[in-house]
C-alpha positions, 0 to 999 in steps of 0.5 A, a space after each residue: 583346592 582349599 584354603 586361600 586359593 579356594 576363597 579368591 577363585 571366584 573373584 574377579 581378576 582385580 579383586 585377586 590381586 588385591 586380596 593376595 596383596 592383602 594377605 601378603 601385607 597382613 602375613 608379613 605384619 603377623 611375622 608370616 603367620 598363615 593360619 589367622 581366623 581374624 584374617 580369614 573371617 574378616 579380611 578374605 571372605 567378605 571381600 566378595 560382599 564388599 566388592 560393589 561398595 568399592 566401585 565409584 557411584 552416583 547415588 546420595 543419601 541424606 537424611 536426618 538424625 532424629 530422637 524421640 525419647 520415652 515419655 515424650 520429647 524429640 531431639 535432633 542428633 546435632 553436630 554428631 558423627 553419622 556413619 554410612 555402613 554397606 549392608 553386609 554380613 559383618 554389619 548386620 552382625 553389628 547392628 543386631 549385636 550392638 545397635 539393637 540391644 542399645 550398646 554404645 559401641 562404634 564398629 570394629 576397625 575391620 569393618 572399616 574396609 568400606 564406610 563413609 562418615 560425615 557430621 550432622 549439622 545442628 538440626 541433625 541433617 547429613 549427606 552422603 554423595 557419590 555412593 555406589 548403589 546399594 542398601 545401606 545401614 546409618 548409624 549415630 551415637 547419641 545422647 539425651 535426657 530421659 523424662 527424669 532428667 537422667 542422662 542416657 545414650 545409645 546409637 540411632 539406626 536407619 537403613 536405606 536403599 538407594 539406586 545408581 544415580 538416584 537419591 534416597 532420604 533416610 531418618 535415622 532414629 532411636 
């Protein structure tokens, strides 16, 4: 057995229904094209990886965006968008290809299958409630002035693991 059928064979029954329905919607939108590499790579194969993060949960992740700039100085990522992304293949690729090299780019829309977003307060603090247990990346676009007073920007990053019913704290930094 090859193709779509083989890919969903190992999924739970509810996940199979969701995968088939999603594939039908996407195929319909693409005019019936059944060999779209983006759909195969990003939609169906990752459903199993994302599945645990789609469940309801009682975990809490909180933290603070703190940026330490070269040449001294620390500031808080005030009033910024904070994204919580499950640590799966796609988000690891995003962190390695975009965040760590210092590029300023939000995740591609196909990574929005499962993610959480909030805004940090004036001290850079944030909180996510009702999460499933797991390991997460926390990313936040930040801007600052370097030691010479020139504007600079990048992505702050943190990683945190949290158990069901527990609370975890993370510092998101550059």
